[in-house]
RONU-254254 format. One record per residue: residue in three letters; y, z, x of N, C-alpha, C, O in turn; residue number from 0. Coordinates in Angstrom, 1 decimal. Last residue first. Layout:
BEGIN
+------+--------+--------+--------+--------+--------+--------+--------+--------+--------+--------+--------+--------+-----+
! code !    n_v !    n_w !    n_u !   ca_v !   ca_w !   ca_u !    c_v !    c_w !    c_u !    o_v !    o_w !    o_u ! pos !
+------+--------+--------+--------+--------+--------+--------+--------+--------+--------+--------+--------+--------+-----+
!  ala !      Y !      Z !      X !      Y !      Z !      X !      Y !      Z !      X !      Y !      Z !      X ! NUM !
...
+------+--------+--------+--------+--------+--------+--------+--------+--------+--------+--------+--------+--------+-----+
END
This chain:
BEGIN
+------+--------+--------+--------+--------+--------+--------+--------+--------+--------+--------+--------+--------+-----+
! code !    n_v !    n_w !    n_u !   ca_v !   ca_w !   ca_u !    c_v !    c_w !    c_u !    o_v !    o_w !    o_u ! pos !
+------+--------+--------+--------+--------+--------+--------+--------+--------+--------+--------+--------+--------+-----+
!  ala !  -12.1 !    6.4 !    5.0 !  -12.5 !    7.5 !    4.0 !  -14.0 !    7.7 !    4.1 !  -14.5 !    8.6 !    3.3 !  88 !
!  pro !  -10.6 !    6.0 !    8.2 !  -11.5 !    5.6 !    7.2 !  -11.9 !    6.7 !    6.3 !  -12.1 !    7.8 !    6.8 !  87 !
!  glu !   -7.2 !    6.7 !    8.8 !   -8.6 !    7.0 !    9.0 !   -9.5 !    6.5 !    7.9 !   -9.1 !    6.6 !    6.7 !  86 !
!  gly !   -4.9 !    3.8 !    8.8 !   -5.3 !    5.2 !    8.4 !   -6.8 !    5.5 !    8.8 !   -7.5 !    4.5 !    9.2 !  85 !
!  arg !   -3.0 !    2.0 !   11.1 !   -4.2 !    2.1 !   10.2 !   -4.5 !    3.5 !   10.0 !   -4.4 !    4.4 !   10.9 !  84 !
!  lys !    0.5 !    1.5 !   11.0 !   -0.7 !    2.1 !   11.6 !   -1.8 !    2.1 !   10.6 !   -1.6 !    2.3 !    9.4 !  83 !
!  val !    2.6 !   -1.1 !   11.3 !    2.0 !   -0.3 !   10.3 !    0.7 !    0.2 !   10.9 !   -0.2 !   -0.6 !   11.3 !  82 !
!  val !    5.7 !   -2.0 !   12.7 !    4.3 !   -1.7 !   12.9 !    3.8 !   -0.8 !   11.8 !    4.5 !    0.1 !   11.4 !  81 !
!  phe !    8.0 !   -4.8 !   12.6 !    7.6 !   -3.4 !   12.4 !    6.1 !   -3.3 !   12.6 !    5.4 !   -4.2 !   12.7 !  80 !
!  arg !   10.8 !   -6.9 !   12.5 !    9.5 !   -6.7 !   13.0 !    9.2 !   -5.2 !   12.9 !   10.1 !   -4.4 !   13.1 !  79 !
!  val !   12.8 !   -9.3 !   10.7 !   12.5 !   -8.0 !   11.0 !   11.1 !   -7.9 !   11.6 !   10.2 !   -8.7 !   11.2 !  78 !
!  gly !   15.6 !  -11.6 !   10.1 !   14.2 !  -11.2 !   10.3 !   14.0 !   -9.8 !   10.7 !   15.0 !   -9.1 !   11.1 !  77 !
!  ala !   17.8 !  -14.4 !    9.8 !   17.5 !  -13.0 !    9.4 !   16.0 !  -12.7 !    9.5 !   15.1 !  -13.5 !    9.1 !  76 !
!  met !   18.8 !  -16.2 !   12.6 !   18.1 !  -16.2 !   11.3 !   17.8 !  -14.7 !   11.0 !   17.5 !  -13.9 !   11.9 !  75 !
!  gly !   19.7 !  -16.1 !   15.1 !   20.7 !  -16.4 !   14.1 !   20.1 !  -16.4 !   12.7 !   20.8 !  -16.6 !   11.7 !  74 !
!  thr !   18.0 !  -15.1 !   16.9 !   18.0 !  -16.6 !   16.7 !   19.0 !  -17.0 !   15.7 !   19.1 !  -18.2 !   15.4 !  73 !
!  asp !   18.4 !  -12.4 !   16.8 !   18.9 !  -13.1 !   18.0 !   18.8 !  -14.6 !   17.9 !   19.5 !  -15.3 !   18.6 !  72 !
!  leu !   17.5 !  -10.7 !   14.9 !   18.7 !  -11.5 !   14.6 !   19.2 !  -12.4 !   15.7 !   20.1 !  -13.1 !   15.6 !  71 !
!  leu !   15.4 !   -8.7 !   13.8 !   15.3 !   -9.9 !   14.6 !   16.4 !  -10.9 !   14.2 !   16.3 !  -11.7 !   13.4 !  70 !
!  glu !   15.3 !   -5.2 !   14.0 !   15.8 !   -6.4 !   13.3 !   15.7 !   -7.5 !   14.3 !   16.0 !   -7.4 !   15.5 !  69 !
!  his !   12.5 !   -3.1 !   14.1 !   13.5 !   -3.9 !   14.9 !   14.0 !   -5.0 !   14.0 !   13.2 !   -5.8 !   13.4 !  68 !
!  leu !   10.6 !   -0.1 !   14.0 !   11.4 !   -1.1 !   13.2 !   12.5 !   -1.8 !   14.1 !   13.2 !   -1.1 !   14.8 !  67 !
!  asp !    8.4 !    1.7 !   14.5 !    8.9 !    0.7 !   15.5 !    9.7 !   -0.4 !   14.8 !    9.4 !   -1.6 !   15.1 !  66 !
!  glu !    6.6 !    1.8 !   11.4 !    7.1 !    2.4 !   12.6 !    7.7 !    1.3 !   13.5 !    7.5 !    0.1 !   13.2 !  65 !
!  ala !    6.7 !    2.3 !    7.8 !    6.4 !    1.6 !    9.0 !    7.0 !    2.3 !   10.2 !    7.8 !    3.2 !   10.1 !  64 !
!  val !    7.6 !    3.8 !    5.7 !    6.2 !    3.2 !    5.6 !    5.8 !    2.5 !    6.8 !    4.6 !    2.1 !    6.9 !  63 !
!  ser !   10.1 !    4.8 !    6.3 !    9.1 !    5.7 !    5.6 !    7.7 !    5.1 !    5.6 !    6.8 !    5.9 !    5.4 !  62 !
!  asp !   11.5 !    2.6 !    7.3 !   11.1 !    3.7 !    8.2 !   10.1 !    4.7 !    7.6 !    9.4 !    5.3 !    8.3 !  61 !
!  leu !   11.8 !    1.1 !    4.9 !   11.0 !    0.6 !    6.0 !   10.6 !    1.7 !    7.0 !    9.4 !    1.7 !    7.4 !  60 !
!  ile !   13.6 !    2.9 !    3.4 !   12.3 !    2.4 !    2.9 !   11.3 !    2.0 !    4.0 !   10.2 !    2.4 !    4.1 !  59 !
!  leu !   15.7 !    3.1 !    5.2 !   15.0 !    4.3 !    4.8 !   13.6 !    3.9 !    4.2 !   12.6 !    4.6 !    4.6 !  58 !
!  lys !   16.6 !    0.5 !    5.4 !   16.1 !    1.1 !    6.6 !   15.3 !    2.4 !    6.2 !   14.2 !    2.6 !    6.8 !  57 !
!  ser !   17.4 !    0.1 !    2.8 !   16.3 !   -0.7 !    3.3 !   15.7 !   -0.1 !    4.5 !   14.5 !    0.0 !    4.7 !  56 !
!  trp !   19.6 !    1.9 !    2.7 !   18.5 !    2.1 !    1.8 !   17.2 !    1.3 !    2.3 !   16.1 !    1.9 !    2.3 !  55 !
!  ala !   21.3 !    0.9 !    4.7 !   20.8 !    2.2 !    4.8 !   19.5 !    2.4 !    3.9 !   18.6 !    3.0 !    4.4 !  54 !
!  asn !   20.5 !   -2.6 !    5.1 !   21.4 !   -1.6 !    4.8 !   20.7 !   -0.2 !    4.9 !   19.5 !   -0.2 !    5.2 !  53 !
!  leu !   19.9 !   -5.1 !    7.2 !   19.2 !   -4.0 !    6.7 !   20.2 !   -2.9 !    6.4 !   20.8 !   -2.3 !    7.3 !  52 !
!  phe !   22.3 !   -6.9 !    7.5 !   21.0 !   -7.3 !    7.1 !   20.2 !   -6.2 !    6.5 !   19.8 !   -6.3 !    5.3 !  51 !
!  glu !   25.4 !   -7.2 !    6.5 !   24.6 !   -6.2 !    7.1 !   23.2 !   -6.5 !    6.6 !   22.9 !   -6.3 !    5.4 !  50 !
!  ala !   27.5 !  -10.1 !    7.0 !   26.5 !   -9.3 !    6.2 !   25.8 !   -8.3 !    7.1 !   25.5 !   -8.6 !    8.3 !  49 !
!  gly !   29.1 !  -11.9 !    8.3 !   29.6 !  -10.5 !    8.2 !   28.7 !   -9.6 !    7.4 !   29.0 !   -8.5 !    7.1 !  48 !
!  ser !   27.6 !  -14.6 !    6.8 !   28.6 !  -14.2 !    7.7 !   29.1 !  -12.8 !    7.4 !   29.5 !  -12.5 !    6.2 !  47 !
!  lys !   24.1 !  -14.2 !    6.2 !   25.4 !  -14.4 !    5.7 !   26.5 !  -13.9 !    6.7 !   26.2 !  -12.9 !    7.3 !  46 !
!  leu !   21.8 !  -15.5 !    8.6 !   22.3 !  -14.4 !    7.9 !   23.7 !  -14.7 !    7.4 !   24.5 !  -15.4 !    8.1 !  45 !
!  pro !   20.2 !  -18.8 !    8.2 !   21.0 !  -17.7 !    8.9 !   21.5 !  -16.6 !    8.0 !   21.6 !  -16.8 !    6.8 !  44 !
!  ser !   16.8 !  -19.4 !    7.2 !   18.3 !  -19.6 !    7.1 !   19.0 !  -18.5 !    7.8 !   18.5 !  -17.4 !    8.0 !  43 !
!  asp !   14.1 !  -18.8 !    7.2 !   14.5 !  -20.1 !    7.8 !   16.0 !  -20.4 !    7.6 !   16.4 !  -21.5 !    7.9 !  42 !
!  gly !   13.1 !  -15.4 !    8.0 !   13.5 !  -16.5 !    7.1 !   13.9 !  -17.7 !    7.9 !   14.0 !  -17.7 !    9.1 !  41 !
!  gln !   10.4 !  -13.4 !    9.0 !   11.6 !  -14.1 !    9.3 !   11.8 !  -15.3 !    8.4 !   10.9 !  -16.0 !    8.0 !  40 !
!  val !    8.6 !  -10.7 !    9.9 !    9.0 !  -11.4 !    8.8 !   10.3 !  -12.1 !    9.1 !   11.3 !  -11.4 !    9.4 !  39 !
!  ser !    5.8 !   -9.4 !   11.7 !    7.2 !  -10.0 !   11.8 !    7.4 !  -10.8 !   10.5 !    6.5 !  -11.6 !   10.1 !  38 !
!  ile !    3.9 !   -6.6 !   12.4 !    4.2 !   -7.6 !   11.4 !    5.7 !   -8.1 !   11.7 !    6.6 !   -7.3 !   11.9 !  37 !
!  gln !    1.1 !   -5.2 !   13.9 !    2.6 !   -5.5 !   14.1 !    2.9 !   -6.7 !   13.2 !    2.2 !   -7.8 !   13.3 !  36 !
!  leu !   -1.1 !   -2.8 !   12.9 !   -0.7 !   -4.2 !   12.7 !    0.8 !   -4.2 !   13.1 !    1.6 !   -3.4 !   12.7 !  35 !
!  ala !   -3.5 !   -0.6 !   14.6 !   -2.2 !   -0.9 !   13.9 !   -2.1 !   -2.4 !   13.7 !   -2.8 !   -3.2 !   14.3 !  34 !
!  asp !   -5.7 !   -0.1 !   16.2 !   -5.3 !    1.0 !   15.3 !   -4.0 !    0.7 !   14.5 !   -3.4 !    1.5 !   13.8 !  33 !
!  glu !   -6.3 !   -2.6 !   17.5 !   -7.4 !   -1.7 !   17.0 !   -6.9 !   -0.7 !   16.0 !   -7.6 !   -0.4 !   15.0 !  32 !
!  ala !   -4.1 !   -5.1 !   16.2 !   -4.6 !   -4.2 !   17.2 !   -5.6 !   -3.3 !   16.6 !   -5.8 !   -3.3 !   15.4 !  31 !
!  val !   -2.8 !   -8.2 !   15.3 !   -3.8 !   -7.2 !   15.0 !   -4.2 !   -6.4 !   16.2 !   -4.5 !   -7.0 !   17.2 !  30 !
!  asp !    0.1 !   -9.4 !   14.1 !   -0.6 !   -9.2 !   15.4 !   -1.5 !   -8.0 !   15.2 !   -1.0 !   -6.9 !   15.0 !  29 !
!  phe !    1.2 !  -11.7 !   11.8 !    0.4 !  -10.4 !   11.9 !   -0.2 !  -10.4 !   13.3 !   -1.0 !  -11.3 !   13.6 !  28 !
!  thr !    4.1 !  -13.1 !   10.4 !    3.0 !  -13.1 !   11.4 !    2.4 !  -11.7 !   11.5 !    3.2 !  -10.7 !   11.4 !  27 !
!  val !    5.6 !  -15.1 !    8.1 !    5.1 !  -13.7 !    8.2 !    4.0 !  -13.9 !    9.3 !    3.0 !  -14.6 !    9.1 !  26 !
!  asp !    8.4 !  -16.8 !    7.2 !    7.3 !  -16.8 !    8.1 !    6.9 !  -15.4 !    8.4 !    7.7 !  -14.5 !    8.8 !  25 !
!  leu !    9.6 !  -18.2 !    4.3 !    9.5 !  -17.0 !    5.0 !    8.3 !  -17.1 !    5.9 !    7.2 !  -17.6 !    5.5 !  24 !
!  arg !   12.0 !  -20.6 !    3.1 !   10.7 !  -20.3 !    3.7 !   10.7 !  -19.0 !    4.4 !   11.7 !  -18.7 !    5.1 !  23 !
!  arg !   14.5 !  -20.7 !    2.3 !   13.5 !  -21.5 !    1.5 !   12.1 !  -21.2 !    1.9 !   11.1 !  -21.5 !    1.3 !  22 !
!  ala !   17.2 !  -18.5 !    2.0 !   16.0 !  -18.9 !    2.7 !   15.0 !  -19.6 !    1.8 !   14.9 !  -19.2 !    0.6 !  21 !
!  pro !   20.4 !  -19.6 !    0.9 !   19.2 !  -18.8 !    0.7 !   17.9 !  -19.3 !    1.4 !   17.7 !  -20.6 !    1.4 !  20 !
!  pro !   22.5 !  -20.5 !    3.7 !   22.0 !  -20.7 !    2.3 !   20.7 !  -19.8 !    2.1 !   20.1 !  -19.5 !    3.1 !  19 !
!  asp !   22.2 !  -17.2 !    4.0 !   23.1 !  -18.2 !    3.4 !   23.0 !  -19.5 !    4.2 !   23.5 !  -19.5 !    5.4 !  18 !
!  ser !   20.5 !  -14.1 !    3.4 !   20.6 !  -15.4 !    4.1 !   21.5 !  -16.3 !    3.3 !   21.5 !  -16.3 !    2.1 !  17 !
!  met !   20.0 !  -11.8 !    1.8 !   21.1 !  -11.8 !    2.8 !   21.3 !  -13.1 !    3.6 !   22.1 !  -13.1 !    4.5 !  16 !
!  ala !   17.9 !  -12.1 !    0.1 !   19.2 !  -11.7 !   -0.4 !   20.3 !  -11.9 !    0.5 !   21.5 !  -12.1 !    0.1 !  15 !
!  leu !   15.7 !  -12.8 !    1.7 !   16.1 !  -13.7 !    0.6 !   17.5 !  -13.4 !    0.1 !   18.3 !  -14.3 !   -0.2 !  14 !
!  ile !   15.7 !  -10.5 !    3.4 !   15.9 !  -11.9 !    3.9 !   16.4 !  -12.8 !    2.9 !   17.3 !  -13.5 !    3.1 !  13 !
!  arg !   15.1 !   -8.5 !    1.5 !   16.4 !   -8.5 !    2.2 !   16.7 !   -9.9 !    2.8 !   17.8 !  -10.3 !    2.8 !  12 !
!  gly !   12.6 !   -9.3 !    0.6 !   13.7 !   -9.2 !   -0.3 !   15.0 !   -9.2 !    0.4 !   16.0 !   -9.9 !   -0.1 !  11 !
!  ser !   11.1 !   -9.0 !    3.0 !   11.2 !  -10.3 !    2.4 !   12.4 !  -10.4 !    1.4 !   13.2 !  -11.3 !    1.4 !  10 !
!  ala !   11.2 !   -6.2 !    3.4 !   11.7 !   -7.1 !    4.4 !   12.0 !   -8.5 !    3.8 !   13.1 !   -9.1 !    4.0 !   9 !
!  glu !    9.9 !   -5.3 !    1.0 !   11.3 !   -4.9 !    1.3 !   11.9 !   -5.9 !    2.3 !   13.1 !   -6.4 !    2.1 !   8 !
!  asp !    7.4 !   -6.5 !    1.3 !    8.2 !   -6.8 !    0.1 !    9.7 !   -6.5 !    0.4 !   10.5 !   -7.3 !    0.1 !   7 !
!  ile !    6.4 !   -5.3 !    3.6 !    6.6 !   -6.8 !    3.6 !    7.5 !   -7.2 !    2.4 !    8.4 !   -8.0 !    2.5 !   6 !
!  ala !    6.4 !   -2.6 !    2.8 !    7.2 !   -3.0 !    3.9 !    7.5 !   -4.5 !    3.9 !    8.6 !   -5.0 !    4.1 !   5 !
!  ile !    4.6 !   -2.6 !    0.6 !    6.0 !   -2.2 !    0.4 !    6.9 !   -2.7 !    1.6 !    8.0 !   -3.1 !    1.3 !   4 !
!  his !    2.2 !   -3.5 !    1.9 !    2.8 !   -4.3 !    0.8 !    4.3 !   -3.9 !    0.6 !    5.1 !   -4.8 !    0.4 !   3 !
!  leu !    1.8 !   -1.4 !    3.7 !    2.0 !   -2.8 !    4.2 !    2.7 !   -3.6 !    3.1 !    3.6 !   -4.4 !    3.4 !   2 !
!  asp !    1.3 !    0.7 !    2.0 !    2.4 !    0.7 !    2.9 !    2.8 !   -0.7 !    3.4 !    4.0 !   -1.0 !    3.4 !   1 !
!  met !   -1.2 !    0.0 !    0.8 !    0.0 !    0.0 !    0.0 !    1.3 !    0.0 !    0.9 !    2.2 !   -0.7 !    0.5 !   0 !
+------+--------+--------+--------+--------+--------+--------+--------+--------+--------+--------+--------+--------+-----+
END
C-alpha cells in the first residue's frame, strides 16, 4: 500500500505542476533485496516559478518512503524515493 500511495502522490504532482501538462510518466523500479528505488518523471517542464513538492506532498511521501529526492536537473518534474520491504508474514 505504501508503494501505491507514493507513486500516486508523485504522479499527481507531476501532472499538476508541469506546463504544458505531462502527457507521459516514466516510472522506473530498481529492485534490491530489501527495498525498491522508484523514480517517477514526466515529459514536460515544471511550471515557471512553481514549487514541485509542496509541504503536504513532502509529508505524504516522507511518511511512506525514504530517501526522497526531487529530480529537476533535466528541467522536467520528477522524484526519486525508496520503499523498504516489510518482514514476511
